[in-house]
C-alpha positions as CSV (number, residue, x, y, z in Angstrom):
1,X,57.1,80.7,131.2
2,X,54.5,82.8,129.5
3,X,51.6,82.6,127.0
4,X,53.9,80.7,124.6
5,X,53.5,77.5,126.7
6,X,49.8,77.2,126.2
7,X,49.2,73.7,124.7
8,X,52.6,72.6,125.8
9,X,53.5,70.0,128.5
10,X,55.2,71.9,131.4
11,X,56.4,71.4,135.0
12,X,55.5,74.4,137.2
13,X,56.9,75.0,140.7
14,X,54.6,77.2,142.8
15,X,54.4,78.6,146.3
16,X,51.6,77.4,148.6
17,X,50.5,80.6,150.3
18,X,50.2,80.5,154.1
19,X,52.0,77.1,154.4
20,X,55.5,76.3,155.6
21,X,57.9,73.8,154.2
22,X,60.1,71.3,156.2
23,X,62.9,73.9,156.4
24,X,60.6,76.6,157.8
25,X,60.4,78.5,154.5
26,X,57.4,78.8,152.2
27,X,55.9,75.4,151.1
28,X,56.2,74.6,147.4
29,X,54.9,72.0,145.1
30,X,55.3,71.0,141.5
31,X,52.5,70.5,138.9
32,X,53.3,68.4,135.8
33,X,50.8,68.6,132.9
34,X,49.6,70.5,129.9
35,X,49.2,74.3,130.1
36,X,45.6,75.0,129.1
37,X,45.7,78.8,129.4
38,X,47.8,81.8,130.5
39,X,46.2,85.1,131.2
40,X,44.4,87.4,133.6
41,X,47.1,86.6,136.2
42,X,46.4,82.8,136.1
43,X,48.1,79.8,134.6
44,X,45.8,76.8,134.2
45,X,47.5,73.3,134.0
46,X,45.8,70.0,133.3
47,X,47.8,67.5,135.5
48,X,49.2,64.3,133.9
49,X,47.1,61.6,135.3
50,X,44.9,58.6,134.3
51,X,42.5,59.5,137.1
52,X,40.8,62.4,135.5
53,X,42.0,65.2,137.8
54,X,40.6,68.7,137.5
55,X,42.7,71.5,136.0
56,X,44.9,73.4,138.5
57,X,44.6,77.2,138.6
58,X,47.9,78.7,139.6
59,X,48.2,82.5,140.2
60,X,51.1,83.7,138.1
61,X,52.5,85.5,141.1
62,X,52.9,82.2,143.0
63,X,55.0,80.6,140.2
64,X,58.6,80.2,141.3
65,X,59.8,78.5,138.2
66,X,58.6,76.5,135.2
67,X,59.7,75.0,131.9
68,X,58.4,73.0,129.0
69,X,59.1,69.2,129.2
70,X,58.9,66.4,126.6
71,X,55.4,65.1,125.8
72,X,54.1,62.3,127.9
73,X,54.5,58.9,126.3
74,X,51.0,57.4,125.5
75,X,50.0,54.4,127.6
76,X,50.0,52.2,124.5
77,X,53.7,52.9,124.0
78,X,54.6,52.2,127.6
79,X,53.5,48.6,127.4
80,X,56.5,46.2,127.0
81,X,57.3,44.2,123.8
82,X,56.4,40.9,125.4
83,X,53.0,42.1,126.6
84,X,52.2,43.8,123.3
85,X,53.0,40.5,121.5
86,X,50.7,38.6,123.9
87,X,47.9,40.9,123.0
88,X,48.6,40.2,119.3
89,X,47.8,36.5,119.8
90,X,44.2,37.4,119.1
91,X,45.0,37.3,115.4
92,X,45.6,33.5,115.7
93,X,42.5,32.1,117.3
94,X,43.6,28.5,116.8
95,X,46.9,29.0,118.6
96,X,47.9,26.7,121.4
97,X,50.2,28.2,124.0
98,X,52.1,27.0,127.0
99,X,53.8,29.4,129.5
100,X,57.5,28.9,130.3
101,X,57.9,31.5,133.0
102,X,57.4,34.8,131.2
103,X,58.1,33.1,127.8
104,X,55.3,31.7,125.7
105,X,55.6,28.5,123.7
106,X,53.4,28.8,120.6
107,X,52.2,26.2,118.2
108,X,49.4,26.0,115.6
109,X,48.0,22.9,113.8
110,X,46.5,25.1,111.1
111,X,49.2,27.7,110.3
112,X,52.9,27.3,109.4
113,X,53.6,31.0,110.2
114,X,56.6,31.6,112.4
115,X,54.6,33.8,114.6
116,X,52.3,30.9,115.4
117,X,55.1,28.3,115.8
118,X,57.9,29.8,117.9
119,X,58.7,30.7,121.5
120,X,58.0,34.3,122.4
121,X,61.1,35.3,124.4
122,X,61.3,39.1,124.7
123,X,62.1,39.3,128.4
124,X,63.8,37.1,131.0
125,X,61.9,33.8,131.5
126,X,62.6,33.6,135.2
127,X,62.8,29.8,134.8
128,X,65.8,27.6,135.2
129,X,66.5,25.4,132.2
130,X,64.4,27.6,129.9
131,X,66.6,26.9,126.8
132,X,66.5,23.2,127.1
133,X,62.7,23.3,127.7
134,X,62.2,25.2,124.4
135,X,64.3,22.7,122.4
136,X,62.5,19.7,123.9
137,X,59.0,21.2,123.3
138,X,59.5,21.8,119.6
139,X,61.5,18.6,119.0
140,X,58.7,16.6,120.5
141,X,56.4,18.2,118.0
142,X,58.8,17.4,115.2
143,X,59.4,21.1,114.5
144,X,62.6,23.0,114.2
145,X,62.9,25.2,117.3
146,X,62.4,28.9,116.5
147,X,62.5,31.9,118.9
148,X,61.2,35.4,118.5
149,X,63.6,37.8,120.3
150,X,64.5,41.4,120.5
151,X,67.7,42.3,118.6
152,X,70.8,42.4,120.8
153,X,68.9,41.4,123.9
154,X,69.9,38.8,126.5
155,X,67.6,36.3,124.9
156,X,69.2,37.0,121.5
157,X,72.6,36.3,123.0
158,X,71.3,33.2,124.9
159,X,70.0,31.4,121.7
160,X,73.0,32.5,119.6
161,X,75.4,31.1,122.2
162,X,73.9,27.7,121.4
163,X,74.6,28.2,117.7
164,X,71.2,29.5,116.7
165,X,71.1,31.6,113.5
166,X,68.6,33.9,111.8
167,X,65.7,31.7,110.7
168,X,65.6,33.4,107.2
169,X,67.1,36.3,105.2
170,X,64.1,38.4,106.1
171,X,64.6,41.8,107.7
172,X,63.7,42.3,111.3
173,X,59.9,42.6,111.9
174,X,58.6,45.9,113.2
175,X,55.6,46.0,115.6
176,X,53.8,49.2,114.9
177,X,51.1,50.9,116.9
178,X,48.8,53.9,116.9
179,X,45.5,55.1,118.3
180,X,42.3,54.0,116.4
181,X,41.2,57.6,116.5
182,X,44.4,58.8,114.9
183,X,44.3,56.2,112.2
184,X,40.6,57.0,111.3
185,X,41.4,60.7,111.2
186,X,44.3,60.1,108.9
187,X,42.2,58.2,106.3
188,X,41.9,60.1,103.0
189,X,38.5,61.8,102.5
190,X,38.2,60.2,99.1
191,X,38.5,56.4,99.1
192,X,38.0,54.2,95.9
193,X,34.4,54.0,94.8
194,X,32.7,51.2,92.9
195,X,34.4,48.6,95.0
196,X,32.4,46.5,97.5
197,X,34.0,45.5,100.7
198,X,32.4,42.7,102.7
199,X,33.3,41.6,106.2
200,X,33.2,37.9,106.9
201,X,33.5,36.3,110.3
202,X,31.9,36.4,113.7
203,X,33.0,37.2,117.2
204,X,36.3,39.0,117.5
205,X,37.9,38.0,114.3
206,X,36.9,39.2,110.8
207,X,38.2,39.1,107.2
208,X,37.6,42.0,104.8
209,X,37.4,41.3,101.1
210,X,37.2,43.9,98.4
211,X,35.6,42.7,95.2
212,X,35.7,44.1,91.7
213,X,32.5,44.3,89.6
214,X,33.2,40.8,88.1
215,X,33.4,39.3,91.6
216,X,37.2,39.0,91.8
217,X,38.8,39.6,95.2
218,X,41.2,42.4,94.6
219,X,42.2,43.3,98.2
220,X,41.8,41.7,101.6
221,X,42.8,41.8,105.2
222,X,42.2,40.3,108.7
223,X,41.5,42.0,112.0
224,X,41.1,40.8,115.5
225,X,39.8,42.6,118.6
226,X,40.7,41.9,122.3
227,X,41.1,44.1,125.4
228,X,40.4,47.3,123.5
229,X,43.1,46.7,121.0
230,X,42.5,45.8,117.3
231,X,45.2,44.2,115.2
232,X,45.6,43.7,111.5
233,X,47.4,41.1,109.4
234,X,47.5,39.9,105.8
235,X,46.6,43.3,104.2
236,X,47.0,42.4,100.6
237,X,46.2,44.0,97.2
238,X,46.2,42.3,93.8
239,X,49.4,43.5,92.1
240,X,47.4,44.4,89.1
241,X,45.2,46.7,91.2
242,X,47.8,48.6,93.2
243,X,47.9,52.3,93.2
244,X,44.1,52.7,93.6
245,X,44.0,53.0,97.4
246,X,42.5,49.6,97.9
247,X,44.7,48.9,100.9
248,X,43.4,52.0,102.6
249,X,39.8,51.0,101.7
250,X,40.3,47.6,103.5
251,X,42.0,49.3,106.4
252,X,39.1,51.8,106.7
253,X,36.6,49.0,106.9
254,X,38.6,47.1,109.5
255,X,39.3,50.2,111.6
256,X,35.6,51.0,111.6
257,X,34.9,47.4,112.7
258,X,37.4,47.7,115.6
259,X,36.1,51.1,116.7
260,X,32.6,49.7,116.9
261,X,33.8,47.2,119.4
262,X,35.5,49.9,121.5
263,X,39.1,49.5,120.3
264,X,41.3,52.5,121.2
265,X,44.7,51.1,120.1
266,X,45.6,49.6,116.7
267,X,48.6,47.5,115.9
268,X,50.2,45.5,113.0
269,X,53.5,43.9,112.2
270,X,55.5,44.4,109.0
271,X,58.9,43.4,107.7
272,X,61.4,46.2,108.1
273,X,62.2,46.4,104.4
274,X,58.6,46.5,103.1
275,X,58.7,50.1,102.0
276,X,55.3,49.9,100.3
277,X,53.6,48.8,103.5
278,X,55.4,51.5,105.5
279,X,54.1,54.1,103.1
280,X,50.6,53.0,103.8
281,X,50.9,52.6,107.6
282,X,52.9,55.7,108.2
283,X,50.2,57.7,106.6
284,X,47.7,56.3,109.1
285,X,49.9,57.4,112.1
286,X,51.5,54.1,112.9
287,X,54.8,54.3,114.7
288,X,57.4,51.7,115.7
289,X,56.9,50.1,119.1
290,X,59.6,47.5,118.9
291,X,61.6,45.4,116.4
292,X,62.2,41.7,116.7
293,X,63.7,38.8,114.8
294,X,63.4,35.0,114.5
295,X,66.3,32.8,115.4
296,X,66.3,29.0,114.7
297,X,68.2,26.0,116.0
298,X,71.0,24.9,113.6
299,X,70.0,22.2,111.1
300,X,71.4,18.8,111.9
């Protein structure tokens, strides 16, 4: 411990002067948090807490031991895959859902996307006969049963044990996440000029379209806001216009829209082999939250 730990997350054990512990010796306590300062005989630590605790001033002479510890995982990364996916349903406002324990049966009458027409099964359902219920649900709709599962999970094993296979040759999908503030700070100072971006939509779903001078749509994307999260899908750039930063321009408009509504967390989903998309999103501070894949019932 010393001045070198300023700005670092630490755990500090200190003596509580004038107090006795259970064994009769001096009472001690631990403080876990970020070291704000070290000097003038005092170490100041901001405790880890979501309750807004005041910084703790610890006389250096009362410190018994201390050491740096790994950074605290942000709350947005502590949410489980199933819960994160449920938040992302905001991107599909026409979605019809039905709970099957903790699983979620999803269907859409307007979209053929797998994400809108599959069972979300990323944790134990807690329901007997869950597999048969999934099959019956989608067969009644005349659809091939599809499941979104975490790789190598118990749910992955369950569906595969019934002969289910990968729904396509696509790579696993990566659910990425970052803070809205981080993404906005990471935007380049210079974005393309001479391109107008208009937002269309109302409520908590909006589409951004970037148009060239002749009126052509050369880039677009969709964003949805719910519960202080903003999500993005369909970020597309005309192949003939790539390399101009139009994807960043669309993201900048959508991030601003989400921030205006109070969003603190941003998320999106991208196929694991889409290197172009990762180059864009990595630069905005997005990091992987979880990976998942789609399994489908064998064709008759």
